[in-house]
DOKOL-353889 format. One line per 5 residues: number of its first residue (from 1); their letters; for each residue x, y, z of C-alpha. Coordinates in steps of 0.1 Angstrom, whole numbers, plus 2048, in hexadecimal, padded with zeros to 3 digits. Each point is the difference from the previous one (the first is absolute). Layout:
NUM	a	X:Y:Z | ...
END
This chain:
1	mssir	4B0:9C0:666 | 800:81D:81E | 820:7ED:80F | 813:801:7DC | 7F3:829:801
6	nkliv	810:805:823 | 820:7EE:7F7 | 802:816:7E1 | 7FA:81F:814 | 81A:7F4:819
11	lfggt	818:7FB:7E4 | 7FD:822:7F1 | 7FF:80F:822 | 821:7F0:80B | 80D:809:7DC
16	sivvl	7F8:823:804 | 80F:800:824 | 822:7F0:7F1 | 802:81A:7E4 | 7F8:81A:816
21	amaaw	81B:7F1:81B | 81A:7FD:7E5 | 7FA:825:7F6 | 804:80B:826 | 821:7EC:7FF
26	fsfen	80A:80D:7E2 | 7F9:825:810 | 80E:7F7:821 | 820:7F0:7F1 | 805:81F:7EC
31	ieifr	7FB:814:81E | 81C:7E9:814 | 815:806:7DF | 7FD:825:804 | 809:7FE:825
36	elrns	820:7ED:7F9 | 808:817:7E6 | 7FA:81E:816 | 812:7F1:81B | 81F:7F7:7EA
41	hiqsl	7FC:825:7F4 | 800:811:821 | 81C:7EA:80F | 815:805:7E2 | 7FC:826:808
46	faknv	808:7F9:824 | 81F:7EA:7F7 | 80C:81D:7EB | 7FE:81A:81C | 80F:7E6:818
51	etmdr	81E:7F7:7E8 | 803:82B:7F9 | 803:800:827 | 81C:7E5:802 | 812:80B:7E2
56	maikf	803:827:811 | 808:7EE:823 | 81F:7ED:7EE | 809:81D:7EC | 803:817:81E
61	efaaq	810:7E5:811 | 819:7FE:7E8 | 806:823:7FD | 805:803:826 | 81E:7E6:7FE
66	nigag	80F:812:7E2 | 801:81E:815 | 80E:7EF:81E | 81B:7F2:7E7 | 809:821:7F4
71	asilr	801:811:822 | 818:7E6:80B | 817:808:7E2 | 7FD:823:80B | 80B:7F8:822
76	klkhl	81D:7EF:7F5 | 80D:820:7EA | 7FA:815:81D | 817:7E9:815 | 818:7FF:7E6
81	npeln	803:826:7FF | 7F0:80E:81F | 807:824:7F2 | 7EB:7FA:7E2 | 7DD:811:7FD
86	letev	7E9:7E7:7F2 | 7DE:815:800 | 7FE:803:7D9 | 808:7DC:7FA | 7E4:7F8:81C
91	ktfll	7E3:817:7F2 | 80C:7F3:7DA | 7FA:7D8:810 | 7E0:80A:80E | 7EE:814:7E4
96	aiyen	80B:7E6:7E8 | 7F0:7E2:814 | 7DF:813:805 | 801:80F:7DC | 7F8:7DA:7F7
101	lpesv	7E8:7FB:81B | 7E3:818:7FB | 7E9:7EE:818 | 814:809:81B | 7F8:822:813
106	gggfw	823:7FE:810 | 81E:7F0:815 | 823:7FC:806 | 81C:7F0:813 | 806:805:827
111	fepkq	822:7F3:812 | 805:7F8:824 | 812:81A:815 | 821:80B:7F5 | 7FF:7E1:7E5
116	fdpnq	802:815:7DF | 818:81E:80D | 811:7FB:824 | 7FD:825:801 | 7DA:802:7FC
121	tlygp	7E7:7EF:817 | 7E2:7FA:7E8 | 803:7FE:7DA | 7DB:7FC:7EF | 7FE:811:7DC
126	yvfrk	7D8:7FC:7F7 | 7F4:807:7DD | 7D8:809:7FD | 7EA:808:7E4 | 7ED:824:7FE
131	dnkln	7EC:80D:7E4 | 80F:7E0:7E9 | 822:80B:809 | 81C:7F1:814 | 812:813:81B
136	ltwey	81A:7F3:819 | 7FD:80D:826 | 815:7FC:81E | 7E9:80A:817 | 7FB:7DE:80E
141	ntesy	825:800:809 | 7FC:80F:81E | 800:7F3:825 | 7DD:813:808 | 7F0:7E9:7E8
146	nyikq	81A:7E3:805 | 7F3:7E6:7E8 | 80F:7E4:814 | 7E4:803:81B | 7E3:802:7E3
151	gwylt	7E9:7E1:7FF | 807:7F9:7DB | 827:7FD:807 | 7F7:7E9:81F | 7ED:7ED:7EB
156	alpet	81C:7F0:7F0 | 81B:808:818 | 7F4:7FE:828 | 818:812:818 | 806:7E1:811
161	wdrnq	80D:7EE:7E2 | 825:7F5:7FD | 80E:810:7E1 | 815:7E4:7FB | 7E5:7EC:7FB
166	kreqk	7EA:7F8:7DF | 7DA:80A:800 | 7EB:7E2:7F4 | 7F4:811:7DF | 811:813:7E9
171	tywtp	7E5:820:7FF | 7E5:80A:81B | 7DF:813:7F7 | 7F3:819:819 | 7DE:802:80E
176	pyqdt	7EF:81C:7EF | 806:821:80E | 7FE:827:7FC | 821:810:7FD | 802:819:81C
181	vsgit	816:81B:7E5 | 7EC:7F8:7DF | 7E0:7FA:80F | 7FB:7E4:7E5 | 7F2:7DF:80B
186	mitvd	816:7E3:7F1 | 810:7DF:804 | 825:7FB:800 | 81A:7E5:7F5 | 821:7FD:813
191	afihd	81F:7EF:7F4 | 820:7FC:812 | 822:80C:7F7 | 81D:7ED:80C | 826:806:805
196	ehgki	81D:7EC:7F1 | 7FB:7E6:81D | 7DC:7FD:7FB | 7F4:815:820 | 7E2:813:7FB
201	iglst	809:826:800 | 7E0:811:7F2 | 7DF:7FD:7EF | 7F4:80D:7DD | 7DC:805:7FB
206	vdwel	7E6:806:7E6 | 7DE:810:807 | 7E1:7F7:7F0 | 7DF:817:803 | 7DF:7EF:807
211	ddila	7EE:818:7ED | 815:7F5:7DF | 7F8:7DD:80D | 7DC:806:7FE | 800:811:7E1
216	kleqk	811:7E3:7F0 | 7E8:7E8:80E | 7E1:816:7F4 | 80C:7FF:7DC | 7F5:7DA:7FD
221	rptpg	7E1:802:813 | 7E6:7E1:7F2 | 7E3:818:806 | 7F7:824:808 | 7F8:7F9:822
226	tksfm	81D:7E8:80A | 815:80C:81C | 821:7F5:80F | 80F:7FA:81E | 823:7F8:811
231	vdias	80B:7F7:820 | 825:7F9:80F | 800:7E0:812 | 81B:804:814 | 7F6:821:812
236	dkivl	7D8:7FA:7F9 | 7FE:825:7EF | 7EA:807:7E8 | 814:80A:7DE | 7DE:807:7EC
241	ygpds	7DC:7FD:803 | 7EA:80C:7E5 | 7DE:800:813 | 80E:818:819 | 820:815:7FA
246	tmklk	800:80C:822 | 80C:7DF:80C | 824:801:7F1 | 819:7F7:819 | 7E7:7F8:81A
251	paaki	7FF:7DC:80F | 7EF:7E6:7EB | 7F2:7EF:81E | 7E7:81E:7FF | 7F1:7EF:7E0
256	pwlss	7F8:7DE:810 | 7F8:7EF:7DC | 824:80F:7F2 | 814:7F4:81F | 7EF:7DE:7FE
261	lkpta	80C:7F7:7DB | 81C:7E9:7FE | 814:803:7DD | 817:7E9:7F3 | 820:807:7E9
266	nqtil	7F8:7F8:7D9 | 7DD:7F8:806 | 7DF:816:7F9 | 7E6:7FB:81B | 7DA:808:7F6
271	ttiev	7E8:808:81E | 7E0:814:804 | 7F9:81A:81C | 7E5:81E:805 | 80B:81F:808
276	dntly	7E8:81E:808 | 7E4:7E9:7F4 | 810:7FC:7DE | 80E:7DB:7F4 | 821:804:7F5
281	hiyyt	816:7E2:7EE | 822:7FF:80F | 820:7F2:7EF | 81D:803:814 | 829:7F0:802
286	ltsng	820:807:80E | 818:816:7EF | 826:7F8:800 | 806:81D:817 | 7EB:7F1:81D
291	ylygi	7DD:815:7F7 | 7DF:7F3:803 | 7F1:810:7DD | 7DB:7FA:7F2 | 7E5:810:7EE
296	mipda	7DD:807:805 | 7E4:7FB:7E7 | 7DC:809:806 | 7E8:7E4:7F8 | 7EC:814:7E6
301	efmpe	821:805:7EE | 80C:7DF:802 | 7EF:7F0:7E6 | 7E9:814:7EB | 801:7EB:7E5
306	vieve	7F3:7E3:813 | 7E1:812:80A | 7F8:80A:7DC | 807:7DB:7F5 | 7E7:7F8:81C
311	rygef	7E4:81A:7F7 | 7FF:7F7:7D9 | 805:7D9:807 | 7DC:801:818 | 7F0:812:7E3
316	glfit	80F:7E3:7E7 | 7F2:7E7:817 | 7DE:80F:7FC | 7FD:801:7DB | 80E:7DD:7FD
321	fivml	7E7:7F2:818 | 7E1:812:7EB | 80E:7F0:7E0 | 807:7DE:810 | 7DA:801:80B
326	gamla	7F1:80A:7E0 | 816:7E2:7ED | 7F7:7E7:81B | 7DC:807:7FC | 7FF:7FA:7D8
331	lyrsi	815:7E1:806 | 7E8:7F4:818 | 7E2:802:7E7 | 816:7EF:7E4 | 805:7E3:819
336	aspie	7E0:7FB:815 | 7E3:7FA:7E6 | 815:7E5:7EC | 807:7F0:824 | 7DB:802:809
341	qlant	7F6:7EE:7E1 | 818:7E4:804 | 7F7:7FB:824 | 7D9:7FE:7F5 | 80A:7E5:7E8
346	vkkig	812:7E8:818 | 7E4:807:817 | 7E6:7F0:7E7 | 81A:7E3:7F8 | 801:7F7:824
351	egdye	7D8:7FF:801 | 7FF:7E5:7E1 | 7F8:819:7E3 | 81F:7F1:7EA | 7F1:818:7E4
356	artri	80C:820:80E | 819:813:7EF | 814:821:808 | 802:80C:7DB | 815:81A:809
361	tgtde	811:814:7E1 | 822:812:7FE | 825:7FA:802 | 80B:807:81F | 808:7E5:81D
366	iaglg	7E1:802:80E | 7EE:7FA:7E0 | 818:7E3:7F9 | 7F9:7EE:821 | 7DA:802:7F8
371	qaldr	805:7F1:7DC | 815:7E2:80E | 7E6:7FA:81B | 7E4:7FF:7E4 | 81A:7E6:7EF
376	mlder	805:7EA:81D | 7DA:7FE:807 | 7FA:7F5:7DC | 81A:7E6:803 | 7F4:7F2:824
381	vktlv	7DE:7FB:7F3 | 80C:7E8:7E7 | 814:7EA:818 | 7E6:7FE:819 | 7EE:7E1:7EC
386	etere	81D:7EE:800 | 80D:805:822 | 7DD:7F3:80B | 809:7E2:7EC | 820:7FC:80E
391	kedis	7F7:804:826 | 7E7:7E3:7FE | 81B:7E7:7EF | 816:80E:81D | 7EB:7FC:81B
396	nsvir	7FB:7D9:7F9 | 824:7FB:800 | 801:811:81E | 7E7:7E6:80F | 814:7E3:7F3
401	llevv	81F:80E:811 | 7EF:807:822 | 7F5:7DB:7FC | 824:7F6:7FF | 80E:817:817
406	sqlsq	7E4:7F1:81B | 810:7DF:7F9 | 825:80D:804 | 7F4:80E:823 | 7F8:7DC:809
411	rdltv	824:7FB:7FD | 7FD:7E9:7E1 | 81D:809:7EA | 7F7:7E6:7E5 | 7E6:819:7F2
416	kvpvt	807:80B:7DE | 7EE:81F:7F2 | 7EF:801:7DE | 815:81D:7EB | 7E9:813:7E7
421	edvtg	805:81C:7E4 | 7F2:81C:814 | 816:816:818 | 7FB:7E5:81D | 813:7EA:7EC
426	liada	81F:810:80C | 7F0:7FD:821 | 7FB:7DE:7FF | 825:7F5:7F0 | 80F:816:81C
431	lnllt	7EC:7EC:81B | 808:7DF:7F1 | 823:809:801 | 800:80D:823 | 7EE:7E1:80A
436	setak	81C:7EA:7EE | 81D:817:811 | 7F0:802:822 | 7FB:7D8:800 | 826:7FB:7F8
441	vlrgv	809:81D:81B | 7EB:7ED:819 | 80F:7DD:7F6 | 822:812:808 | 7F3:80E:821
446	trise	7F7:7DD:809 | 822:7EF:7FA | 810:820:811 | 7E8:7FF:81E | 80A:7D8:805
451	svass	825:808:7FF | 7FD:81E:819 | 7EF:7EA:816 | 818:7E5:7FF | 81C:818:803
456	sqtvk	7EE:814:81C | 7FC:7DF:812 | 823:7FA:7FB | 80C:820:80B | 7E9:7FC:821
461	sqsdi	811:7DE:808 | 823:810:7FA | 7F8:81F:816 | 7F4:7EA:81D | 81E:7F3:801
466	vinsa	815:821:7FF | 7E7:80B:819 | 80A:7E3:818 | 826:805:7F8 | 7FE:826:809
471	ererq	7F0:7F8:81F | 818:7E6:809 | 81D:81C:7F7 | 7EC:81D:813 | 800:7EA:81D
476	avdrt	827:7F7:800 | 805:826:7F7 | 7EB:806:822 | 817:7EA:810 | 822:80B:7F4
481	asels	7F5:825:807 | 7F5:7F6:825 | 820:7EF:804 | 814:81F:7EE | 7EF:816:818
486	naaee	80A:7ED:820 | 825:7FE:7F4 | 7FE:823:7F9 | 7F5:808:824 | 81A:7E7:80E
491	mqria	81C:814:7E8 | 7F5:81E:80F | 802:7F6:826 | 826:7EE:7F2 | 808:823:7F0
496	rlaqt	7F3:815:823 | 814:7E6:814 | 821:804:7E9 | 7F9:825:801 | 800:7FB:828
501	cnnsa	820:7EA:7FF | 80F:81A:7EA | 7F9:81C:818 | 80D:7EB:81C | 820:7F6:7F1
506	etaie	806:826:7F5 | 7FB:804:827 | 818:7E8:80A | 81B:80C:7E7 | 7FE:820:80F
511	ttqaa	802:7F7:823 | 81D:7E7:7F6 | 812:81F:7F0 | 7F6:815:820 | 810:7E0:814
516	lrtvt	822:7FF:7E7 | 802:827:807 | 800:7FD:826 | 818:7E0:7FF | 816:817:7E8
521	stveg	800:81D:81C | 806:7E6:819 | 81F:7F4:7EE | 80C:822:7FE | 7FC:80A:820
526	instr	813:7DF:80E | 81A:80A:7E7 | 801:824:80F | 7FE:7F1:822 | 81F:7E8:7F5
531	dtike	814:81B:7F5 | 7FA:817:822 | 806:7E0:816 | 822:7FA:7E7 | 807:825:809
536	tekri	7FB:7FF:826 | 817:7DF:800 | 81C:816:7EF | 7FB:81C:818 | 801:7EA:81E
541	krlge	820:7ED:7F3 | 80F:821:7FC | 7F4:808:825 | 813:7E2:80C | 820:80A:7EF
546	rsqdi	7FB:821:811 | 7FF:7F1:81F | 81D:7ED:7FB | 812:822:7F9 | 7F2:80B:825
551	tvvvn	80F:7E0:80C | 821:80B:7F5 | 7FC:825:80C | 7F5:7F1:821 | 81D:7E8:803
556	linti	815:81E:7F5 | 7EE:816:81F | 807:7E2:817 | 825:7FF:7F9 | 802:824:802
561	aerth	7EE:7FD:823 | 817:7E8:80B | 820:811:7F5 | 7F0:81F:811 | 7FA:7EC:821
566	ilaln	827:7F3:802 | 807:824:7F8 | 7ED:80C:81D | 80D:7E5:816 | 823:809:7F3
571	asmha	7F6:825:808 | 7F5:7F7:823 | 821:7EE:809 | 816:81C:7F5 | 7E9:819:813
576	asagq	802:7EB:81D | 825:801:7FD | 7FF:823:7FE | 7EF:803:81F | 7F0:821:80B
581	agrgf	809:812:7DC | 7F1:7E4:7EC | 7DF:7FD:818 | 7EC:817:7E5 | 80B:7ED:7E2
586	avvan	7F9:7DE:813 | 7DD:80D:803 | 7FD:806:7DA | 811:7DD:7FB | 7E0:7F3:814
591	evqrl	7EB:80F:7EB | 80D:7F8:7E0 | 801:7DB:80F | 7DB:804:808 | 7F8:80B:7DC
596	aenar	818:7E5:7F2 | 7E8:7E7:817 | 7DD:811:7F3 | 80B:7FF:7DD | 80E:7DB:802
601	datsr	7DC:7F6:80E | 7EF:818:7E8 | 811:7EC:7E3 | 7FB:7DF:812 | 7D9:807:7FF
606	istlv	805:811:7DD | 810:7DD:7F5 | 7E3:7F0:810 | 7E7:811:7EE | 813:800:7DE
611	sniqi	801:7DB:805 | 7D9:7FC:806 | 7FB:815:7E4 | 816:7EB:7E9 | 7EF:7E2:80E
616	etvdt	7DC:80C:7F9 | 80B:810:7DF | 80C:7DD:7F4 | 7E0:7F3:80E | 7EB:81A:7EC
621	anain	817:7FC:7E2 | 7F5:7DB:802 | 7DC:808:807 | 801:817:7E3 | 80F:7E5:7E7
626	aainq	7E5:7E7:80C | 7E8:81E:7F9 | 810:807:7DC | 7FE:7D9:7FA | 7D9:7FE:809
631	vidgs	7FA:821:7EB | 810:7EE:7E3 | 7ED:7E1:807 | 7E1:813:803 | 808:814:7E0
636	rlael	809:7E2:7EF | 7DC:7F2:80A | 7F0:822:7F6 | 810:7FC:7DD | 7F7:7DE:7FD
641	ageqm	7DB:80C:80C | 803:819:7E5 | 80A:7E8:7E2 | 7E5:7EB:80E | 7E7:81D:7FF
646	mrtqk	80C:809:7DB | 7F7:7DA:7F4 | 7E1:802:812 | 7FA:820:7F2 | 809:7F2:7DC
651	ttael	7E9:7E4:807 | 7E3:815:80C | 804:812:7E2 | 800:7E3:7E7 | 7E2:7F3:815
656	vdgvr	7EE:823:7FD | 809:7FF:7DA | 7EF:7DE:7FE | 7E1:808:812 | 7FD:820:7E8
661	qiser	803:7E8:7E4 | 7E9:7ED:80F | 7E7:81C:808 | 804:80F:7DD | 7F9:7DD:7ED
666	sqnqa	7E3:7FE:819 | 7F1:81F:7F5 | 807:7F7:7DE | 7F2:7E1:802 | 7E1:80D:812
671	rvsve	7FB:81A:7E3 | 803:7E0:7E8 | 7E5:7F0:817 | 7E9:81C:7FF | 807:803:7D6
676	llnra	7FA:7DC:7FE | 7E0:804:818 | 7F4:81D:7E9 | 807:7EA:7E1 | 7EF:7E3:80F
681	nqiqe	7DE:815:807 | 803:80F:7DF | 7FF:7DC:7EF | 7E7:7F8:81A | 7EC:81C:7F5
686	stqqt	805:7F6:7D9 | 7F8:7DE:809 | 7E0:809:80F | 7F9:819:7E5 | 808:7E4:7EA
691	sdqlr	7E7:7E7:811 | 7E6:81A:7FE | 805:805:7D8 | 7FF:7DB:7FC | 7DF:7FD:815
696	dqtth	7F1:81D:7EB | 80F:7ED:7E2 | 7F1:7E0:80A | 7DD:814:806 | 800:80E:7DA
701	tnrlv	80B:7DB:7F2 | 7E1:7F6:812 | 7EB:81B:7EF | 810:7F8:7E0 | 7F7:7DB:801
706	dlake	7DE:808:80B | 7FC:81C:7E2 | 813:7E6:7E8 | 7E3:7E7:808 | 7E4:81E:7FE
711	lldsv	80E:809:7DD | 7FD:7DA:7F6 | 7E0:7FE:80B | 7F8:821:7F2 | 80C:7F2:7DD
716	rvfrl	7F1:7DE:803 | 7DB:810:7FC | 806:808:7DB | 7F6:7E7:7E7 | 81C:7FE:7E5
721	pp	801:7F4:7E1 | 819:7DF:7FA
END
């Protein structure tokens, strides 16, 4: 009973915890819903502020571009009529633009030197707002101010920029700055003025006061303590900083947490920071003009509704717990007493008191359970007597069944179990059926065992024959593999020998080719020598012919000498006949005579020399002819040798080709022999595996024969009906 009581206590306590948990969950779920609604509301207000900023930025950029377009038109008018004074038109144009742009504190257009008016270096009208009225001034149109050197001008158009080149953007936003003339802290959007050729000739500007930006943002604060901040990413300057207005225009790096923020366009990021011991919830993003914009909400103002819900939720949980505790106590008392009465009745029945009853009255489930238990006990007492009688009959039938089962355990399947009408009759009938079917099965098993034994013996005989054949085949394969191995080695040696012969033959053909080239060079040298000798023969013949000419000249000289001698004799005779007067002439005649004799002697010696030269020339010519014939014979022999060498080269080439073919075929045959050897080895391995498998099969077949005999012996121990 104490166990049931404990279980009820646990049940009621668990139920209370579940209910409280559900109430807490519901409370927390409401808190989360409030958080999401509050967060959505804040993000919506923040998005509206960002949208206002972006819309105003787009409006200012559009206005600056319109001013630039109007300034370009005014410039064209000035160039068409240089004498035209356009100050009135300029003022009317600018005032009209800024009338429709009340958020701007001023602006104008600014031309490059002498671009608007060739006679005027600078041209920059400026409109500003004072006491809610628009005014136009030319004070900035001076060289002392020199707007071209100002930071807001250089941001969009640096001095080094080629004016014929377009800039990457149509508009540029300046970092926040304090105007040196008006003292207003502002940011400026710059647009470009182009001439008809696309050249940049100036800028148009629209100024936006930072205090005006802050005022517009403060109008839509989510909470009274919300503070705004804004940073120019490009220059890292603080535009606005709600917690400390003195930080305006100072580097954002002076506030570490502010410089650590990484904004993303079109995405609101939520984070938390602690500033001056106050926890803030930060919403921030990146505006269209490149500024980091965000808001800071104190933690105490972030979600006040959630704090109220949490406070009232805790009080509601406490009240719920008290109510649940009272209800559980009442429920426990209404359940514990009837269950205790049921437990006592069951305990008495377990001790043998079959007259015990619960006698619980009522209409609830526990009362119904007690009444059902009483009816069950009344019916149970009636059936006890009948059960005892049936139990005795069943015991007798079981004894008979055990006797029959004992006979069956002695492997006597001819026994029949007597069938009675009690519950054991079905068992007896089933045993008889089991015995009959078992006998049939065993008779079939006997026949199958005899067939298996016979077939196993036949398979064993055939397996022995196959094993013997496989062994003979394996031995033949081993011999074939050994012979193929020897043949492969021999083919390898033949291939190497053929390769050596091929190399020697190639060397021989190279040597033959060198010898042929030598013989060819020899033939060419002999032919050259023959030509030289022929030329020498011709020259010697011409020398012989010239010697004959010398002989003619010598004969002529000899004739002249003889006639001179005769003339000298005649002169001597005439001198002698002249006496003393012809003595001098006689001396001359004697000298002439001696000269004639000397000439005759010289011509005689020359004639002899020429004759000797002619004889030697003839001998030399004959010798040269003989040499020419020998050279011709040698040339003919060299040519025959060359032809023979060519035939030898051709034969050697044929021999080399044949040796090469023999080498290639030997190598192919060697590869084929190696492949055949590999295949023979594979066949050998396969044959060995087949032999091993056949041995295993024989072992299994022998085992199968033994098992068939054992099965047959095991079945024959049963005594089967006929």
